[in-house]
C-alpha positions in Angstrom: 133.3 50.6 143.1 135.0 53.4 145.0 134.2 51.6 148.3 136.4 48.6 147.3 139.5 50.7 147.5 141.1 51.1 150.9 142.3 54.6 151.5 143.5 56.3 154.7 140.9 58.6 156.3 141.2 62.2 155.4 142.1 64.3 158.4 141.5 67.6 156.7 143.9 70.5 156.2 147.4 70.2 154.9 149.7 67.4 155.9 153.1 68.0 157.4 156.0 67.7 155.0 159.4 66.5 156.3 162.1 69.2 156.1 165.1 68.5 153.9 168.3 70.4 154.1 169.3 72.6 151.1 172.1 70.9 149.1 175.4 72.7 149.4 177.6 72.7 146.3 180.9 70.9 146.8 184.3 71.9 145.6 183.8 70.1 142.3 181.2 72.6 141.1 183.4 75.5 142.1 186.3 74.1 140.1 184.0 73.7 137.1 182.9 77.3 137.3 186.5 78.5 137.5 187.5 76.4 134.5 184.5 77.7 132.5 185.5 81.3 133.4 189.1 80.8 132.3 188.0 79.2 129.0 185.6 82.1 128.4 188.3 84.7 129.1 190.7 82.9 126.7 188.1 82.8 123.9 187.3 86.6 124.3 191.1 87.4 124.3 191.6 85.3 121.2 188.8 87.0 119.4 190.2 90.4 120.4 193.6 89.5 119.1 192.1 88.2 115.8 190.0 91.3 115.3 192.8 93.8 116.1 195.5 91.9 114.2 193.6 92.2 110.9 
């Protein structure tokens, strides 16, 4: 049954893997990080004002 399948011969050892370049984040990701940072700072500032205004 196993002889019915056609498989490439095994050469032994590891097979070479083609190299792929690492993805470089574009300007869109950087802008999203800046917006998230600004929103976080505004939330912390609003909480501080709420706590100290009581």
